[in-house]
C-alpha angles and dihedrals in degrees: 000000000000089000090063098037098056097052089043089054091050093052092046090051090050091051092048092048092047089051094048093045096046093076092203121136121266112291137147115332098179096132095043091049093048091051093048093049093047089051089054088056092063090065102035117026101031096052089046092054090047088055094050093049 
């Protein structure tokens, strides 16, 4: 699982830095929100499924 989490964290960090450095007013953050929420799934949903199986 670590082989998928580490690249996902790197992509999420890159998206966050790109958003911070853009300096534009707040707009749509759909891609950033999707990346952040799927990152949370690595530590919530997947371990829960592993415990159930």
